[in-house]
C-alpha positions as CSV (number, residue, x, y, z in Angstrom):
1,X,0.0,0.0,0.0
2,X,1.5,3.3,-1.1
3,X,0.9,6.2,1.3
4,X,2.9,9.4,0.6
5,X,5.6,10.2,-1.9
6,X,7.8,13.2,-1.5
7,X,11.3,14.6,-2.2
8,X,13.5,16.1,0.5
9,X,17.1,17.3,0.8
10,X,17.7,16.1,4.3
11,X,16.3,13.5,6.8
12,X,12.8,14.2,8.1
13,X,12.4,14.2,11.9
14,X,10.9,10.7,11.7
15,X,13.9,9.3,9.9
16,X,16.3,11.0,12.3
17,X,14.5,9.5,15.3
18,X,14.4,5.9,14.1
19,X,16.9,3.1,13.7
20,X,18.0,2.4,10.2
21,X,16.9,-1.1,9.3
22,X,19.0,-1.3,6.1
23,X,22.2,-3.3,6.5
24,X,25.2,-1.5,5.2
25,X,23.1,1.4,3.9
26,X,26.2,3.6,3.1
27,X,28.1,0.7,1.4
28,X,31.2,1.2,3.7
29,X,31.3,-2.4,5.0
30,X,33.2,-4.3,2.3
31,X,35.0,-7.5,1.6
32,X,36.8,-9.1,-1.4
33,X,35.6,-11.9,-3.6
34,X,38.0,-14.8,-4.3
35,X,39.0,-12.9,-7.5
36,X,40.2,-10.0,-5.4
37,X,37.4,-7.6,-6.5
38,X,36.0,-5.5,-3.6
39,X,32.2,-5.7,-3.0
40,X,29.7,-4.0,-0.7
41,X,28.6,-6.6,1.9
42,X,24.9,-7.6,2.0
43,X,24.2,-6.0,-1.4
44,X,23.6,-8.3,-4.4
45,X,22.2,-8.1,-7.9
46,X,18.5,-8.8,-8.4
47,X,19.1,-9.6,-12.1
48,X,22.2,-10.3,-14.2
49,X,22.4,-6.6,-15.1
50,X,25.5,-6.0,-12.9
51,X,25.0,-2.6,-11.3
52,X,28.3,-0.8,-10.5
53,X,29.9,-0.5,-7.1
54,X,32.3,2.4,-6.9
55,X,35.1,2.5,-4.3
56,X,38.7,3.8,-4.2
57,X,39.9,0.2,-3.7
58,X,37.5,-1.5,-6.0
59,X,40.1,-3.3,-8.0
60,X,38.4,-2.5,-11.4
61,X,39.7,0.6,-13.1
62,X,36.4,1.9,-14.4
63,X,34.7,1.4,-11.0
64,X,37.2,3.5,-9.0
65,X,35.7,6.3,-6.9
66,X,35.4,9.2,-7.1
67,X,36.5,9.4,-10.8
68,X,35.0,6.6,-12.9
69,X,33.7,5.7,-16.3
70,X,30.4,7.6,-15.7
71,X,31.9,10.8,-14.3
72,X,33.2,12.3,-11.0
73,X,31.4,12.1,-7.7
74,X,32.5,12.0,-4.1
75,X,30.4,9.7,-1.9
76,X,27.7,11.3,0.2
77,X,29.3,9.8,3.2
78,X,32.4,7.6,3.4
79,X,33.9,6.5,0.1
80,X,31.6,3.9,-1.5
81,X,28.4,4.2,-3.6
82,X,26.5,2.4,-6.4
83,X,25.5,3.3,-9.9
84,X,22.4,2.1,-11.9
85,X,21.1,2.5,-15.4
86,X,17.4,3.6,-15.2
87,X,16.9,4.2,-18.9
88,X,18.7,3.4,-22.1
89,X,17.5,4.9,-25.4
90,X,19.5,2.4,-27.4
91,X,18.6,-0.6,-25.4
92,X,14.8,-1.1,-25.2
93,X,13.7,-1.3,-21.5
94,X,17.4,-1.5,-20.5
95,X,17.5,-1.5,-16.7
96,X,19.8,-2.2,-13.7
97,X,18.7,-3.1,-10.2
98,X,20.4,-3.5,-6.8
99,X,19.1,-5.5,-3.9
100,X,19.5,-4.8,-0.2
101,X,18.7,-6.6,3.1
102,X,17.0,-5.5,6.3
103,X,18.2,-6.3,9.8
104,X,14.7,-7.4,10.8
105,X,11.5,-8.4,9.1
106,X,8.9,-5.7,8.8
107,X,5.8,-5.8,11.0
108,X,2.3,-6.1,9.5
109,X,0.4,-2.8,9.1
110,X,3.4,-0.8,10.4
111,X,4.3,2.3,8.4
112,X,7.9,2.7,7.2
113,X,9.9,5.6,5.9
114,X,12.5,5.0,3.2
115,X,15.2,7.4,2.0
116,X,18.2,7.4,-0.3
117,X,20.4,9.9,-2.0
118,X,20.9,10.1,-5.7
119,X,23.1,12.1,-8.1
120,X,23.0,12.1,-11.9
121,X,26.3,11.0,-13.5
122,X,28.3,13.6,-15.4
123,X,28.1,11.6,-18.6
124,X,24.4,11.1,-18.7
125,X,22.4,12.6,-21.6
126,X,19.0,12.1,-20.0
127,X,17.3,12.7,-16.7
128,X,14.0,11.3,-15.2
129,X,11.6,12.9,-12.8
130,X,9.6,9.8,-11.8
131,X,9.6,6.0,-12.1
132,X,12.4,5.3,-9.6
133,X,10.9,2.7,-7.2
134,X,11.6,0.3,-4.4
135,X,10.1,-3.2,-4.2
136,X,9.9,-5.0,-0.8
137,X,9.6,-8.8,-0.5
138,X,9.9,-11.6,2.0
139,X,12.4,-13.6,-0.1
140,X,15.3,-12.5,-2.2
141,X,14.4,-11.5,-5.7
142,X,16.3,-13.9,-8.0
143,X,15.9,-13.0,-11.7
144,X,19.3,-14.0,-12.7
145,X,18.1,-14.9,-16.2
146,X,17.0,-11.3,-16.8
147,X,19.9,-9.3,-18.3
148,X,19.6,-5.5,-18.5
149,X,15.8,-5.8,-18.8
150,X,12.7,-4.7,-17.0
151,X,11.7,-6.4,-13.8
152,X,7.9,-6.9,-13.9
153,X,7.2,-6.2,-10.2
154,X,4.9,-3.7,-8.5
155,X,7.1,-1.5,-6.2
156,X,5.5,-0.4,-2.9
157,X,7.3,3.0,-3.2
158,X,7.6,5.1,-6.3
159,X,9.4,8.5,-6.1
160,X,6.9,10.3,-8.3
161,X,8.0,14.0,-8.3
162,X,7.3,17.0,-10.5
163,X,11.0,17.9,-10.8
164,X,13.6,16.2,-13.0
165,X,16.6,14.8,-11.1
166,X,19.2,16.7,-13.1
167,X,21.7,17.6,-10.4
168,X,25.2,16.3,-11.4
169,X,27.0,18.1,-8.6
170,X,25.1,17.4,-5.3
171,X,23.4,14.5,-3.7
172,X,19.6,14.9,-3.6
173,X,17.5,12.9,-1.1
174,X,14.3,11.2,-2.2
175,X,11.9,9.7,0.3
176,X,8.7,7.8,0.5
177,X,6.8,5.4,2.6
178,X,4.4,2.4,2.7
179,X,2.4,0.1,5.0
180,X,4.0,-3.3,5.3
181,X,2.2,-6.5,4.7
182,X,4.5,-8.2,7.2
183,X,7.6,-10.3,6.8
184,X,9.4,-8.2,4.2
185,X,13.1,-8.6,4.7
186,X,14.6,-7.7,1.2
187,X,14.2,-4.7,-1.2
188,X,15.2,-3.9,-4.7
189,X,15.9,-0.4,-6.0
190,X,15.4,0.5,-9.7
191,X,13.0,1.6,-12.4
192,X,10.0,-0.7,-12.9
193,X,8.2,1.2,-15.7
194,X,8.5,0.4,-19.4
195,X,10.1,3.0,-21.7
196,X,6.7,4.0,-23.0
197,X,5.7,5.2,-19.5
198,X,8.9,7.2,-18.8
199,X,9.1,11.0,-18.6
200,X,12.7,11.9,-19.7
201,X,14.5,15.1,-20.2
202,X,17.3,15.5,-22.9
203,X,20.3,17.3,-21.4
204,X,23.0,19.3,-23.0
205,X,26.5,17.9,-22.7
206,X,27.3,14.4,-21.4
207,X,29.8,11.8,-22.5
208,X,30.8,10.8,-26.0
209,X,30.5,7.0,-25.8
210,X,27.3,5.2,-26.7
211,X,26.8,3.9,-23.2
212,X,26.8,7.5,-22.0
213,X,23.4,7.9,-23.6
214,X,22.0,6.1,-20.6
215,X,20.2,7.7,-17.7
216,X,22.7,6.7,-15.0
217,X,22.4,7.7,-11.4
218,X,24.7,7.2,-8.4
219,X,23.1,6.0,-5.1
220,X,24.2,6.4,-1.5
221,X,23.0,6.5,2.1
222,X,20.0,4.1,2.0
223,X,17.8,4.0,5.0
224,X,14.5,2.6,6.2
225,X,12.9,3.3,9.6
226,X,9.6,2.7,11.3
227,X,7.4,5.8,11.3
228,X,4.5,6.5,13.5
229,X,3.2,9.2,11.1
230,X,4.3,10.8,7.8
231,X,5.0,14.5,7.4
232,X,3.2,16.2,4.6
233,X,4.8,17.5,1.4
234,X,8.1,19.2,2.2
235,X,8.6,22.3,0.1
236,X,11.1,24.3,2.1
237,X,14.3,22.6,3.3
238,X,17.0,24.2,5.3
239,X,19.8,22.3,3.8
240,X,18.8,23.3,0.2
241,X,18.3,26.9,1.3
242,X,21.8,27.1,2.8
243,X,23.4,25.4,-0.2
244,X,21.8,28.0,-2.5
245,X,23.2,30.9,-0.4
246,X,26.8,29.6,-0.8
247,X,28.6,31.5,-3.5
248,X,32.2,31.1,-4.8
249,X,33.6,33.5,-7.4
250,X,35.3,34.0,-9.7
251,X,35.2,30.5,-11.2
252,X,37.4,29.8,-13.1
253,X,40.2,31.6,-11.4
254,X,43.9,31.6,-10.9
255,X,43.4,30.1,-7.5
256,X,42.3,33.4,-5.8
257,X,38.6,33.4,-5.1
258,X,36.0,34.6,-2.7
259,X,33.7,32.3,-0.7
260,X,30.4,33.8,0.4
261,X,28.6,31.9,3.2
262,X,25.2,32.5,4.8
263,X,25.5,34.5,8.0
264,X,25.4,32.5,11.3
265,X,26.6,33.4,14.8
266,X,27.1,29.8,15.7
267,X,27.5,27.7,12.5
268,X,31.0,26.6,11.6
269,X,31.5,25.4,8.0
270,X,34.3,23.3,6.6
271,X,35.6,24.2,3.2
272,X,37.1,21.1,1.5
273,X,38.9,21.0,-1.9
274,X,39.5,17.7,-3.8
275,X,41.5,17.0,-6.9
276,X,40.2,14.8,-9.7
277,X,41.6,11.7,-8.0
278,X,39.5,12.4,-5.0
279,X,42.4,13.5,-2.8
280,X,41.8,16.2,-0.2
281,X,44.2,19.0,-1.1
282,X,42.9,21.7,1.2
283,X,40.6,22.0,4.2
284,X,39.8,24.9,6.5
285,X,37.0,25.7,9.0
286,X,35.3,29.0,8.4
287,X,32.3,30.8,10.0
288,X,32.1,33.7,7.6
289,X,32.9,34.8,4.1
290,X,36.5,34.4,3.2
291,X,39.0,35.2,0.4
292,X,41.2,32.2,-0.5
293,X,44.6,32.4,-2.2
294,X,45.4,28.9,-3.5
295,X,47.4,30.0,-6.4
296,X,50.1,27.5,-5.6
297,X,47.8,24.6,-6.8
298,X,48.4,23.4,-10.3
299,X,45.9,24.2,-13.1
300,X,43.1,21.7,-13.4
301,X,39.5,20.7,-12.3
302,X,38.8,20.5,-8.6
303,X,35.7,19.9,-6.6
304,X,34.9,21.8,-3.4
305,X,32.5,20.8,-0.6
306,X,30.9,23.0,2.1
307,X,30.2,20.9,5.1
308,X,28.2,21.9,8.2
309,X,27.0,19.9,11.2
310,X,23.9,18.7,9.2
311,X,26.2,17.3,6.5
312,X,27.3,18.4,3.1
313,X,25.6,21.7,2.2
314,X,27.0,22.1,-1.3
315,X,29.4,20.4,-3.8
316,X,30.5,22.2,-6.9
317,X,33.3,22.1,-9.5
318,X,36.2,24.6,-9.3
319,X,38.5,25.4,-12.1
320,X,42.0,26.7,-11.5
321,X,43.7,28.0,-14.7
322,X,47.0,29.9,-14.6
């Protein structure tokens, strides 16, 4: 039974108050297969579509984080995250799915809140605004004979929003909820709608390879908690408002730039700068606007983060060109 569908940019109070039932929801608990490839524990494929696990120590060149075959993205938290194809214009009903496990079985008629963070890959040519869903079941979903094709299941949660998920810089949280039938212990994340039902947006830019035509999203920080009640539609979110107030200019620059932060008499922000290999090259705590002189850094593309107590407020590219 579907109850409420909504999009937020940070945890709702109900989620903050509950215990996360998703095992290894941030993909930081890892181990190696016998072939030496790193995997995220308690996460498996639902089909033979092979979703991608990104990690600095993955052992596969194209799956290294933060720079990989689909683009550049720092993890929402920690260092690991997943990537899924949700739409493929050159592969009819082409899909990828990832399956997680819960620490306990869900209770009949109890209401549960689900949340995950997504970010569109730099190389993607298309974005979607609906159709991403989560299917819960008592047993593992084993459709190993299905390769890069649609799973014909009815997800209990569908993130049906009016806004396309086009953000390639920041992690955006999507949330929803449902009433459990009882006994659910597994869940599968993916797109369960046929191509004819999709609402896609063609984007400028993107990668040059044919596989870059896909709608490819990164996923991180997956959570499910028991909720006594659902909040209504969230339209004003503090984290998003703070992020929009952060300004850095000029960009590009020669390494000298101004950072404008929202005024706060108690908030301390952390400015972090990463190179294209994901290495932290500069970090400083600031509580007001500041002029930086990092002209000693070599020319190139960097990514900066503004981090507050609530988490990452903003992530953007920074170009230094001498």
